C-alpha positions as CSV (number, residue, x, y, z in Angstrom):
1,M,-32.3,-49.4,-155.6
2,Q,-31.7,-52.5,-157.6
3,I,-28.9,-55.1,-157.8
4,L,-26.4,-55.0,-160.8
5,E,-24.0,-57.7,-159.7
6,I,-23.0,-60.1,-157.0
7,I,-19.3,-60.5,-156.7
8,L,-17.0,-63.0,-154.9
9,Y,-13.3,-62.8,-154.5
10,S,-11.3,-65.9,-154.1
11,K,-9.4,-66.7,-150.8
12,D,-6.1,-65.4,-152.2
13,G,-7.9,-62.3,-153.5
14,L,-6.5,-62.8,-157.1
15,N,-9.7,-64.1,-158.7
16,V,-13.2,-62.8,-159.0
17,R,-16.6,-64.4,-159.7
18,E,-19.2,-62.1,-161.1
19,L,-23.0,-62.8,-161.3
20,K,-24.7,-60.0,-163.3
21,F,-28.3,-59.1,-163.2
22,K,-30.7,-57.0,-165.3
23,T,-32.6,-54.1,-163.7
24,G,-36.3,-53.7,-164.0
25,K,-36.7,-57.4,-165.0
26,I,-37.0,-60.8,-163.5
27,N,-33.6,-62.6,-163.1
28,I,-33.5,-66.4,-162.6
29,I,-30.7,-68.7,-161.5
30,S,-31.8,-72.3,-162.0
31,G,-29.8,-75.2,-160.6
32,K,-29.4,-78.3,-158.4
33,S,-29.3,-78.4,-154.7
34,S,-26.1,-77.5,-152.9
35,T,-24.9,-75.2,-155.6
36,G,-25.1,-72.0,-153.6
37,K,-28.4,-70.6,-154.8
38,S,-29.7,-69.8,-151.3
39,S,-26.5,-68.2,-150.3
40,L,-27.2,-65.4,-152.8
41,I,-29.6,-63.8,-150.4
42,D,-27.2,-64.2,-147.5
43,I,-24.5,-62.4,-149.5
44,V,-26.6,-59.5,-150.5
45,D,-28.0,-59.2,-147.0
46,Y,-24.5,-59.3,-145.5
47,C,-23.2,-56.6,-147.8
48,L,-26.2,-54.4,-146.8
49,G,-25.4,-54.6,-143.1
50,S,-26.6,-57.9,-141.7
51,K,-25.2,-58.3,-138.2
52,N,-23.8,-61.8,-139.0
53,C,-22.6,-63.6,-142.1
54,K,-25.0,-66.4,-142.7
55,V,-23.3,-67.6,-146.0
56,A,-22.8,-71.3,-146.1
57,R,-19.4,-72.5,-144.5
58,N,-18.2,-74.2,-147.6
59,I,-18.6,-71.0,-149.6
60,R,-16.9,-68.9,-146.9
61,K,-13.9,-71.3,-146.8
62,A,-13.1,-70.3,-150.4
63,V,-13.9,-66.6,-150.3
64,S,-12.1,-63.5,-149.0
65,W,-14.5,-60.7,-149.7
66,F,-18.3,-60.6,-150.6
67,A,-19.4,-57.8,-152.8
68,I,-22.5,-56.3,-154.6
69,K,-22.9,-53.5,-157.1
70,I,-26.2,-51.7,-156.8
71,Q,-27.9,-48.9,-158.6
72,I,-29.9,-46.1,-157.0
73,E,-31.3,-43.6,-159.5
74,N,-28.4,-42.9,-161.9
75,E,-25.7,-43.7,-159.5
76,E,-23.8,-47.0,-159.1
77,I,-22.4,-48.1,-155.8
78,F,-19.9,-51.0,-155.3
79,I,-20.0,-52.4,-151.7
80,A,-17.5,-55.1,-150.5
81,R,-17.5,-56.6,-147.1
82,K,-14.7,-58.7,-145.8
83,N,-15.4,-62.4,-145.0
84,P,-14.8,-62.7,-141.3
85,E,-12.3,-65.2,-140.2
86,F,-13.5,-68.3,-138.4
87,P,-14.9,-68.6,-135.8
88,S,-16.0,-65.0,-136.0
89,K,-19.3,-64.4,-137.7
90,T,-19.0,-60.7,-138.5
91,T,-16.6,-57.9,-139.4
92,N,-17.1,-54.1,-139.9
93,E,-14.5,-53.8,-142.5
94,A,-15.9,-52.7,-145.9
95,Y,-14.8,-51.2,-149.2
96,L,-16.9,-48.6,-151.1
97,I,-16.8,-47.1,-154.6
98,E,-19.3,-44.6,-155.9
99,G,-19.9,-43.3,-159.4
100,E,-22.1,-43.2,-162.5
101,N,-20.4,-46.1,-164.4
102,I,-18.0,-47.9,-162.1
103,N,-15.8,-50.9,-162.9
104,I,-15.5,-53.4,-160.2
105,P,-11.9,-54.3,-158.9
106,K,-10.5,-57.4,-160.5
107,I,-8.7,-58.3,-157.3
108,A,-9.9,-58.2,-153.7
109,P,-9.4,-54.9,-151.8
110,E,-6.1,-54.9,-149.9
111,E,-7.4,-52.7,-147.2
112,P,-11.0,-51.5,-146.2
113,N,-11.7,-47.8,-147.0
114,S,-15.0,-47.7,-145.0
115,N,-17.1,-49.6,-142.6
116,I,-20.4,-51.3,-143.0
117,D,-22.1,-49.0,-140.5
118,A,-21.2,-46.0,-142.6
119,I,-22.2,-47.7,-145.7
120,E,-25.6,-48.6,-144.4
121,L,-26.2,-45.0,-143.4
122,L,-25.1,-43.9,-146.9
123,I,-27.5,-46.2,-148.6
124,A,-30.4,-45.3,-146.2
125,S,-29.7,-41.6,-146.9
126,K,-29.7,-42.1,-150.7
127,L,-33.0,-44.0,-150.4
128,G,-34.4,-41.2,-148.3
129,I,-34.4,-42.9,-144.9
130,N,-32.3,-40.0,-143.4
131,Q,-32.5,-39.2,-139.6
132,I,-36.0,-40.7,-139.3
133,K,-36.9,-42.1,-136.0
134,Y,-39.9,-44.2,-134.8
135,I,-41.5,-42.4,-131.8
136,P,-43.9,-44.6,-129.8
137,N,-47.3,-43.2,-129.3
138,N,-48.0,-43.4,-125.5
139,N,-46.0,-46.6,-125.2
140,P,-43.6,-46.4,-122.3
141,T,-42.2,-50.0,-123.0
142,R,-40.8,-48.9,-126.5
143,K,-38.0,-46.4,-126.7
144,P,-37.5,-44.2,-129.9
145,F,-35.2,-45.9,-132.4
146,Q,-33.7,-45.0,-135.7
147,I,-35.6,-46.3,-138.8
148,S,-32.9,-47.8,-141.0
149,L,-32.1,-49.6,-144.2
150,R,-32.4,-52.9,-142.2
151,H,-36.1,-52.3,-141.6
152,A,-36.7,-51.5,-145.3
153,L,-35.0,-54.8,-146.3
154,N,-37.8,-56.8,-144.6
155,Y,-39.7,-56.3,-147.8
156,A,-36.8,-57.3,-150.1
157,F,-36.3,-61.0,-149.3
158,Q,-38.6,-64.1,-149.3
159,L,-36.5,-67.0,-148.0
160,Q,-37.0,-70.6,-148.7
161,G,-38.0,-71.3,-145.2
162,T,-40.6,-68.5,-145.1
163,I,-42.0,-68.1,-148.6
164,S,-44.7,-70.7,-148.2
165,Q,-45.2,-70.6,-144.4
166,K,-48.5,-69.6,-142.9
167,D,-47.0,-67.8,-139.9
168,T,-44.1,-66.0,-141.5
169,L,-45.4,-63.4,-143.9
170,F,-42.0,-61.6,-143.9
171,P,-38.6,-62.9,-142.7
172,A,-38.7,-60.5,-139.7
173,V,-41.8,-62.3,-138.2
174,K,-39.5,-65.2,-137.1
175,D,-38.0,-63.0,-134.3
176,Y,-40.3,-61.2,-131.8
177,W,-38.4,-57.9,-131.6
178,E,-37.9,-57.7,-135.4
179,K,-41.6,-58.4,-135.8
180,Q,-42.3,-55.5,-133.5
181,D,-40.0,-53.2,-135.4
182,L,-41.7,-54.2,-138.7
183,K,-45.1,-53.4,-137.3
184,N,-43.8,-50.1,-135.8
185,T,-42.0,-48.9,-139.0
186,L,-44.8,-49.9,-141.4
187,P,-46.6,-46.6,-141.0
188,Y,-43.4,-44.8,-142.1
189,F,-42.6,-47.0,-145.1
190,I,-46.2,-46.8,-146.5
191,G,-46.3,-43.0,-146.0
192,A,-48.8,-42.8,-143.1
193,M,-46.3,-40.9,-140.9
194,R,-45.1,-37.4,-141.5
195,E,-41.5,-37.1,-142.9
196,D,-40.8,-34.2,-140.5
197,K,-42.3,-35.9,-137.5
198,I,-39.1,-36.1,-135.6
199,D,-38.4,-32.4,-136.2
200,L,-41.8,-31.5,-135.0
201,L,-41.4,-33.7,-131.9
202,N,-38.1,-32.0,-131.2
203,Q,-39.8,-28.5,-131.6
204,K,-42.6,-29.6,-129.3
205,E,-40.1,-30.8,-126.7
206,Q,-38.3,-27.5,-126.6
207,L,-41.5,-25.5,-126.5
208,E,-42.8,-27.7,-123.6
209,K,-39.6,-27.3,-121.7
210,E,-39.9,-23.4,-122.1
211,L,-43.6,-23.6,-121.1
212,R,-42.8,-25.6,-117.9
213,K,-40.1,-22.9,-117.1
214,K,-42.7,-20.0,-117.4
215,L,-45.3,-21.9,-115.5
216,R,-42.8,-22.4,-112.7
217,E,-42.2,-18.6,-112.7
218,I,-45.9,-17.9,-112.4
219,E,-46.2,-20.5,-109.6
220,E,-43.2,-19.1,-107.7
221,N,-44.5,-15.5,-108.1
222,E,-47.9,-16.5,-106.9
223,K,-46.3,-18.2,-103.9
224,I,-44.2,-15.1,-103.2
225,K,-47.2,-12.9,-103.6
226,G,-49.0,-15.0,-101.0
227,E,-46.1,-14.9,-98.5
228,G,-44.9,-11.5,-99.7
229,L,-45.8,-9.3,-96.7
230,A,-44.5,-11.8,-94.1
231,R,-41.3,-12.6,-96.1
232,G,-40.7,-8.8,-96.6
233,L,-41.0,-8.2,-92.8
234,S,-38.7,-11.1,-92.0
235,L,-36.1,-9.6,-94.4
236,L,-36.4,-6.2,-92.7
237,L,-35.7,-7.8,-89.3
238,E,-32.6,-9.5,-90.8
239,C,-31.4,-6.1,-92.1
240,Q,-31.7,-4.6,-88.5
241,N,-29.9,-7.6,-87.0
242,I,-26.9,-7.2,-89.3
243,G,-26.8,-3.4,-89.0
244,I,-27.9,-2.2,-92.5
245,L,-31.0,-0.7,-91.2
246,D,-31.6,1.2,-87.9
247,S,-32.7,-1.2,-85.2
248,G,-35.1,1.4,-83.9
249,L,-36.9,1.7,-87.2
250,E,-40.7,1.0,-87.0
251,L,-41.5,-1.7,-89.6
252,P,-44.3,-1.0,-92.1
253,N,-47.2,-3.1,-93.0
254,E,-47.5,-2.2,-96.7
255,T,-45.8,-4.1,-99.5
256,N,-44.7,-0.9,-101.3
257,K,-43.0,0.6,-98.2
258,I,-41.3,-2.8,-97.5
259,Y,-40.1,-2.8,-101.0
260,D,-38.6,0.8,-100.6
261,L,-36.9,0.0,-97.4
262,L,-35.4,-3.3,-98.7
263,L,-34.2,-1.4,-101.8
264,Q,-32.5,1.0,-99.5
265,A,-31.0,-1.7,-97.5
266,Q,-29.7,-3.4,-100.6
267,N,-27.7,-0.3,-101.4
268,N,-26.5,0.3,-97.8
269,K,-23.5,-2.0,-97.4
270,P,-21.7,-1.7,-94.0
271,V,-18.0,-1.8,-93.6
272,F,-16.7,-5.1,-92.2
273,D,-13.2,-4.7,-90.6
274,I,-11.5,-7.8,-91.8
275,D,-7.7,-7.6,-91.6
276,L,-6.3,-10.8,-93.2
277,S,-2.7,-9.7,-92.4
278,N,-3.3,-10.7,-88.7
279,K,-3.0,-14.3,-89.6
280,T,0.5,-13.6,-90.9
281,K,1.4,-11.6,-87.8
282,L,0.2,-14.4,-85.5
283,D,2.3,-16.9,-87.5
284,D,5.3,-14.7,-87.2
285,L,4.9,-14.3,-83.4
286,F,4.4,-18.0,-82.9
287,K,7.5,-18.7,-84.8
288,E,9.5,-16.0,-82.9
289,N,8.4,-17.3,-79.5
290,E,9.4,-20.7,-80.6
291,Q,12.9,-19.5,-81.4
292,I,13.1,-17.6,-78.0
293,K,12.1,-20.8,-76.2
294,N,14.9,-22.6,-77.9
295,K,17.5,-19.9,-77.0
296,I,16.3,-19.9,-73.4
297,Y,16.7,-23.6,-73.3
298,S,20.3,-23.3,-74.7
299,I,21.2,-20.6,-72.2
300,N,19.9,-22.7,-69.3
301,I,22.0,-25.6,-70.5
302,E,25.1,-23.4,-70.6
303,L,24.4,-21.8,-67.2
304,S,24.0,-25.3,-65.7
305,A,27.5,-26.2,-67.1
306,I,29.1,-23.0,-65.7
307,N,27.5,-23.5,-62.2
308,S,28.7,-27.1,-62.2
309,R,32.2,-25.9,-62.9
310,L,32.1,-23.1,-60.3
311,D,31.0,-25.6,-57.7
312,I,33.9,-27.9,-58.6
313,I,36.4,-24.9,-58.3
314,N,35.0,-23.9,-54.9
315,S,35.3,-27.5,-53.7
316,Y,38.8,-27.8,-55.1
317,E,39.9,-24.6,-53.4
318,T,38.7,-25.7,-50.0
319,E,40.5,-29.1,-50.3
320,K,43.7,-27.5,-51.5
321,K,43.8,-24.9,-48.6
322,Y,43.4,-27.8,-46.3
323,H,46.4,-29.6,-47.7
324,E,48.5,-26.4,-47.8
325,V,47.9,-25.8,-44.1
326,R,48.7,-29.5,-43.4
327,L,52.0,-29.4,-45.3
328,R,53.1,-26.0,-44.2
329,S,54.7,-27.6,-41.1
330,I,57.4,-29.0,-43.3
331,E,59.3,-25.8,-42.9
332,L,60.1,-26.7,-39.3
333,Y,62.3,-29.6,-40.4
334,R,64.6,-27.9,-42.7
335,D,67.6,-28.3,-40.2
336,F,67.1,-32.0,-39.8
337,E,67.0,-32.8,-43.5
338,D,69.8,-35.4,-43.3
339,S,69.3,-36.6,-39.7
340,H,68.1,-40.2,-39.0
341,V,67.0,-39.5,-35.5
342,C,63.6,-38.4,-34.3
343,P,63.6,-34.7,-33.6
344,L,61.3,-35.2,-30.7
345,C,62.9,-38.0,-28.7
346,S,66.3,-38.2,-30.3
347,S,65.9,-41.9,-30.9
348,P,67.6,-43.2,-33.9
349,I,65.2,-43.9,-37.0
350,K,66.0,-47.2,-38.5
351,E,63.6,-46.8,-41.5
352,K,64.3,-44.1,-44.1
353,T,61.8,-41.2,-44.0
354,P,60.7,-39.2,-47.0
355,N,63.0,-36.5,-48.1
356,I,61.9,-33.1,-46.8
357,A,62.6,-31.7,-50.3
358,S,60.1,-34.2,-51.8
359,I,57.4,-33.2,-49.4
360,E,58.1,-29.6,-50.1
361,G,57.8,-30.2,-53.8
362,V,54.3,-31.6,-53.3
363,Y,53.4,-28.6,-51.2
364,K,54.5,-26.1,-53.8
365,E,52.6,-28.2,-56.6
366,I,49.4,-28.0,-54.6
367,K,49.9,-24.3,-53.9
368,N,50.5,-23.6,-57.7
369,S,47.4,-25.7,-58.7
370,L,45.3,-23.7,-56.4
371,G,46.4,-20.5,-57.9
372,T,45.6,-21.7,-61.5
373,A,42.0,-22.8,-60.5
374,M,41.4,-19.5,-58.8
375,A,42.6,-17.6,-61.9
376,S,39.6,-19.0,-64.0
377,F,37.0,-18.3,-61.4
378,P,36.4,-14.6,-62.3
379,K,36.0,-15.4,-66.0
380,L,33.3,-18.0,-65.3
381,K,31.4,-15.6,-62.9
382,K,31.5,-12.9,-65.6
383,Q,30.1,-15.3,-68.2
384,E,27.4,-16.5,-65.8
385,Q,26.3,-12.9,-65.2
386,L,26.1,-12.2,-68.9
387,L,24.0,-15.3,-69.6
388,N,21.6,-14.4,-66.8
389,Q,21.1,-10.9,-68.2
390,E,20.4,-12.4,-71.7
391,L,18.0,-14.9,-70.1
392,V,16.0,-12.1,-68.5
393,T,15.8,-10.2,-71.7
394,L,14.6,-13.3,-73.6
395,K,12.0,-14.1,-71.0
396,N,10.7,-10.4,-71.1
397,E,10.6,-10.6,-74.9
398,Y,8.7,-14.0,-74.7
399,S,6.1,-12.6,-72.3
400,K,5.6,-9.5,-74.5
401,N,5.1,-11.7,-77.6
402,K,2.7,-13.9,-75.7
403,E,0.6,-10.8,-74.7
404,N,0.7,-9.7,-78.4
405,I,-0.5,-13.2,-79.5
406,I,-3.5,-13.1,-77.0
407,A,-4.3,-9.6,-78.4
408,L,-4.2,-10.7,-82.0
409,Q,-6.1,-13.8,-81.3
410,K,-8.9,-11.7,-79.8
411,Q,-8.8,-9.5,-82.9
412,E,-8.9,-12.6,-85.2
413,E,-11.9,-13.9,-83.3
414,Q,-13.5,-10.4,-83.9
415,Y,-12.5,-10.6,-87.6
416,E,-14.1,-14.1,-87.8
417,N,-17.3,-12.7,-86.3
418,N,-17.1,-9.9,-88.9
419,K,-16.7,-12.5,-91.6
420,K,-19.7,-14.4,-90.5
421,L,-21.6,-11.2,-90.3
422,E,-20.4,-10.3,-93.9
423,N,-21.6,-13.7,-95.1
424,K,-25.0,-13.3,-93.4
425,Y,-25.2,-9.8,-95.0
426,L,-24.5,-11.4,-98.4
427,L,-27.1,-14.1,-97.9
428,T,-29.6,-11.5,-96.8
429,I,-28.9,-9.3,-99.8
430,G,-29.4,-12.3,-102.0
431,R,-32.8,-13.1,-100.5
432,I,-33.7,-9.3,-100.7
433,S,-32.7,-9.4,-104.4
434,L,-34.9,-12.5,-105.1
435,W,-37.9,-10.9,-103.3
436,L,-37.5,-7.6,-105.1
437,D,-37.2,-9.4,-108.4
438,S,-40.2,-11.4,-107.7
439,V,-42.3,-8.3,-106.8
440,E,-41.1,-6.7,-110.1
441,K,-42.1,-9.9,-112.0
442,L,-45.5,-9.8,-110.3
443,E,-45.9,-6.4,-111.8
444,N,-45.0,-8.0,-115.3
445,K,-47.4,-10.9,-114.7
446,D,-49.4,-9.9,-117.8
447,Y,-46.4,-10.1,-120.1
448,L,-45.5,-13.6,-118.6
449,T,-49.1,-14.8,-119.1
450,E,-48.9,-13.7,-122.7
451,E,-45.7,-15.6,-123.2
452,I,-47.4,-18.8,-121.8
453,K,-50.4,-18.4,-124.1
454,N,-48.1,-18.0,-127.1
455,L,-46.2,-21.2,-126.1
456,E,-49.4,-23.2,-125.6
457,K,-50.6,-22.0,-129.1
458,Q,-47.4,-23.2,-130.7
459,I,-47.6,-26.6,-129.0
460,E,-51.3,-26.9,-130.0
461,N,-50.4,-26.2,-133.7
462,I,-47.7,-28.9,-133.6
463,D,-50.2,-31.3,-132.0
464,K,-52.5,-30.6,-134.9
465,L,-49.7,-31.5,-137.3
466,L,-48.9,-34.5,-135.2
467,D,-52.5,-35.6,-134.9
468,Y,-52.2,-39.2,-134.0
469,K,-55.8,-39.9,-134.8
470,K,-55.3,-38.3,-138.2
471,E,-52.1,-40.4,-138.7
472,E,-54.0,-43.5,-137.7
473,A,-56.8,-42.7,-140.1
474,K,-54.3,-42.2,-142.9
475,F,-52.7,-45.5,-142.0
476,N,-56.1,-47.3,-142.1
477,S,-56.9,-45.7,-145.4
478,I,-53.6,-46.9,-147.0
479,I,-54.1,-50.4,-145.6
480,S,-57.6,-50.3,-147.0
481,N,-56.3,-49.5,-150.4
482,L,-53.6,-52.2,-150.1
483,N,-56.3,-54.7,-149.2
484,S,-58.2,-53.7,-152.4
485,D,-55.0,-54.2,-154.4
486,M,-54.5,-57.6,-152.8
487,T,-58.0,-58.7,-153.3
488,E,-57.7,-57.7,-157.0
489,L,-54.5,-59.6,-157.4
490,N,-56.1,-62.6,-155.7
491,N,-59.2,-62.4,-158.0
492,N,-57.1,-62.3,-161.2
493,L,-55.0,-65.4,-160.4
494,K,-54.9,-68.1,-163.1
495,T,-54.3,-70.8,-160.5
496,N,-57.6,-71.9,-158.9
497,L,-56.9,-71.3,-155.3
498,E,-59.5,-72.3,-152.7
499,H,-60.2,-68.6,-151.8
500,R,-59.2,-67.0,-155.1
501,K,-62.6,-65.2,-155.3
502,D,-62.6,-64.0,-151.7
503,K,-61.6,-60.7,-150.2
504,I,-58.2,-60.8,-148.4
505,A,-56.9,-58.2,-146.0
506,Y,-53.6,-57.4,-144.3
507,D,-53.6,-57.7,-140.6
508,P,-51.1,-55.2,-139.2
509,K,-51.4,-56.2,-135.6
510,N,-50.5,-59.8,-136.3
511,V,-48.5,-59.3,-139.5
512,S,-50.7,-61.8,-141.3
513,I,-53.5,-62.2,-143.8
514,N,-57.2,-62.4,-143.1
515,I,-59.6,-64.0,-145.6
516,Y,-63.3,-63.1,-145.9
517,D,-65.8,-65.8,-145.5
518,S,-68.9,-64.5,-147.4
519,E,-71.2,-67.3,-146.0
520,E,-70.2,-66.5,-142.4
521,N,-69.9,-62.8,-143.0
522,E,-66.5,-62.6,-141.2
523,F,-62.7,-62.7,-141.7
524,F,-60.6,-65.7,-140.6
525,S,-56.9,-66.0,-140.5
526,L,-54.6,-67.4,-143.1
527,E,-53.4,-69.8,-140.5
528,D,-56.8,-71.4,-140.6
529,T,-56.2,-72.5,-144.1
530,G,-54.3,-75.7,-144.9
531,S,-52.6,-75.4,-148.3
532,A,-48.9,-74.6,-148.8
533,Q,-49.9,-73.2,-152.3
534,T,-52.3,-70.8,-150.6
535,Y,-49.6,-69.6,-148.2
536,L,-47.1,-69.1,-151.1
537,Y,-49.6,-67.0,-153.2
538,Y,-50.8,-64.9,-150.3
539,N,-47.2,-64.2,-149.2
540,L,-46.4,-63.1,-152.8
541,I,-49.6,-61.2,-153.2
542,T,-49.0,-59.2,-150.0
543,T,-45.4,-58.5,-151.0
544,M,-46.3,-57.4,-154.5
545,A,-49.1,-55.2,-153.3
546,F,-46.8,-53.5,-150.9
547,H,-44.1,-53.0,-153.5
548,N,-46.6,-51.6,-155.9
549,H,-47.6,-49.0,-153.2
550,F,-43.9,-48.2,-152.5
551,I,-43.2,-47.6,-156.2
552,K,-46.3,-45.7,-156.8
553,H,-45.8,-43.3,-153.9
554,K,-42.0,-43.2,-154.2
555,R,-41.4,-44.6,-150.7
556,P,-37.8,-45.3,-149.5
557,V,-37.8,-49.0,-150.0
558,P,-35.4,-51.1,-152.2
559,K,-37.0,-51.8,-155.6
560,F,-35.9,-55.4,-155.7
561,L,-37.3,-58.7,-154.3
562,F,-35.3,-61.9,-153.8
563,L,-37.4,-65.2,-154.1
564,D,-35.8,-68.4,-153.0
565,Q,-37.3,-71.4,-154.7
566,P,-41.0,-70.4,-154.9
567,S,-41.9,-73.6,-156.8
568,Q,-41.0,-75.9,-153.9
569,V,-44.6,-76.3,-152.9
570,Y,-45.3,-78.3,-156.1
571,F,-43.4,-81.4,-155.0
572,L,-45.8,-84.3,-155.3
573,T,-44.1,-86.5,-152.7
574,E,-40.7,-86.3,-151.1
575,T,-39.6,-89.6,-152.6
576,E,-36.1,-90.0,-153.9
577,E,-37.4,-90.7,-157.4
578,N,-39.5,-87.5,-157.5
579,I,-36.8,-85.3,-155.9
580,E,-34.2,-86.5,-158.5
581,A,-36.6,-86.0,-161.3
582,Y,-37.4,-82.5,-160.1
583,K,-33.6,-81.6,-159.8
584,E,-32.9,-82.8,-163.4
585,K,-36.0,-81.8,-165.2
586,G,-37.6,-79.2,-163.1
587,I,-41.1,-80.5,-163.0
588,V,-42.4,-83.9,-161.9
589,S,-45.7,-83.9,-163.8
590,E,-47.7,-82.0,-166.3
591,S,-50.2,-80.8,-163.7
592,E,-47.5,-79.4,-161.5
593,R,-45.8,-77.8,-164.5
594,E,-49.0,-75.9,-165.1
595,H,-49.1,-74.6,-161.7
596,V,-45.5,-73.5,-161.8
597,L,-46.1,-71.7,-165.2
598,N,-49.0,-69.9,-163.6
599,L,-46.9,-68.8,-160.7
600,F,-44.1,-67.4,-163.0
601,D,-46.7,-65.7,-165.2
602,F,-48.0,-64.0,-162.1
603,L,-44.6,-62.7,-161.3
604,F,-43.8,-61.7,-164.9
605,D,-47.1,-59.8,-165.2
606,F,-46.3,-57.9,-162.1
607,V,-42.8,-56.8,-163.2
608,K,-43.9,-55.8,-166.6
609,K,-46.6,-53.4,-165.1
610,Q,-43.9,-51.6,-163.1
611,N,-42.2,-50.4,-166.3
612,G,-38.7,-51.2,-165.3
613,Q,-39.0,-49.8,-161.7
614,F,-38.9,-53.2,-160.0
615,Q,-36.5,-56.2,-160.2
616,I,-37.1,-59.7,-159.0
617,I,-34.2,-62.2,-158.6
618,I,-35.4,-65.9,-158.3
619,T,-33.3,-68.9,-157.4
620,E,-35.0,-72.1,-158.6
621,H,-34.7,-75.8,-159.1
622,A,-37.0,-75.7,-162.1
623,N,-35.9,-74.8,-165.6
624,L,-39.1,-74.1,-167.5
625,K,-39.1,-74.1,-171.2
626,S,-41.3,-71.0,-171.6
627,D,-40.0,-68.0,-173.5
628,D,-40.3,-65.6,-170.5
629,F,-38.5,-68.0,-168.2
630,Q,-35.6,-68.7,-170.7
631,N,-35.2,-65.0,-171.5
632,S,-34.9,-64.3,-167.8
633,L,-32.5,-67.2,-167.1
634,I,-29.2,-65.7,-166.0
635,E,-27.2,-68.9,-165.3
636,E,-28.0,-72.6,-164.9
637,W,-26.0,-74.4,-162.2
638,R,-25.9,-78.0,-163.2
639,N,-23.2,-80.2,-164.7
640,N,-20.5,-79.0,-162.3
641,K,-21.5,-75.4,-162.5
642,A,-22.3,-73.5,-159.3
643,L,-21.9,-70.2,-157.6
644,L,-18.2,-71.1,-156.8
645,P,-15.8,-72.0,-159.5
646,Y,-14.6,-75.6,-159.2
647,E,-10.9,-74.6,-158.8
648,W,-11.9,-72.4,-155.8
649,I,-13.3,-75.3,-154.0
650,N,-10.1,-77.4,-154.5
651,K,-8.0,-74.5,-153.2
652,G,-10.3,-74.0,-150.2
């Protein structure tokens, strides 16, 4: 994987800025400060899946999409990622084009057609980082994680802030967890880890799961065997209690006879009389009695009303008879109807007395009313008799239903007992079945043992393939070869470093460099040296040795390296005069110029030896007049030239 272009789209999306690179060569962008050189790494990193967009704010203000075009083998891939709107620092929106010879869009994508997660997986797959996981070796604090393109990019960038630092050999070293990931994934990237390790581990996990199952069967069977006789006898007693074996049967003391009896009991299912319709019958009887109670209540109300009416008639009849007798004497005075003298003493009556005819009228009215009341009496008595008869019938029916309810409730209680008995039977049969199966498996113990031996053999074979000691030995062997390559690069340097003739070695544990002190016969850390030039060269030597190994052994690592201002260590002093001279002329003195030329010669020699399989992109203040430098100069950003076109900044 190498970079063909870096592309920026203007804020309105109508203009495009292209920066093209050559594959298999060194590409240099030289320019003044604040022209956007360091942002090139951030753009490439962002398009390849960086969590956050670290591009400088002034550039982001003028850009809508960042894009790169890369080459993997014979295929070209265009990747564009949308510039997140402030204050957001990221977006997953992306645009992808694949092909052999693709043309980049001349305007920004209108809509994304992919997302950066999918693109990252695609690139990883094309590089060969497909479904590979890091599996910690006996390390409970580290969970397995997917080895990704992001881990491989640790070897693709040397930032301005890390390229000449003694404690940041790779950018990931600045973060603790990223440093741990770099250490953990290095065995995979250098080829010390099996490619099929995850598949083998999955196979082993399945085999171990099956083995545990078989071992449990053996353990359970052995336990059953030890308790077999007692358990079998207990089951026979249960069978007698629920009636599937004769209660008078004498229990045997031999496993085989117990087995035969339990097998017989298993096939001897009793009949459990369970009539579920009783529940419906009971419900119907309860409902019917409730209706009878309501009818009885209504009849009692009606009878009460009739009795009350009969009492009134009887009372009325008595009263009327009294008044009839009292007024019957009026018939004695019919002849004195018009007389105004007392019929007893013949004295004149001064006051007018009631007319005899009027009194006789009242008498007749009372007599007629009495006859009417007495006429309704027989009807009421007849209705009373009928209601009393119906009441007796209903009470008899209610009592009969109540007796039926009690009988059905007793039956239901028996059915419940039968149901419990049936459930107990089923549980007993289940336990019998388990015991019989266990006894049968005990007879097949040899077959089960053979299966266990076969599983253990398969696991043992996988462990041989996953031999961690062998993996560790291979890792140490590769590191040893890398150390030899690094020492050779160090010994052949043109620049006279303090430790140029010494052995150097990579320290995987601390992600650092150790230098051999021949006088003391021991290694010491790079951090114990004090020269920025030494840090710069040993960072580059380590990176070059790693990439040489990656290329030689076709490891899934991008075949490009971004270097941001490697010559910065050759500033004499940070005075305004020297800095300005450096910006304009590139070098502040002849001695420093010689050092910078040696540095670039080192880089040019390495790339040439890779025969087009490796690409270096360098951003620099310096503009050397050497032929190699000038032939590799892609653009120079001075005199108002920069990454962003001038008119974009004004629009932004």
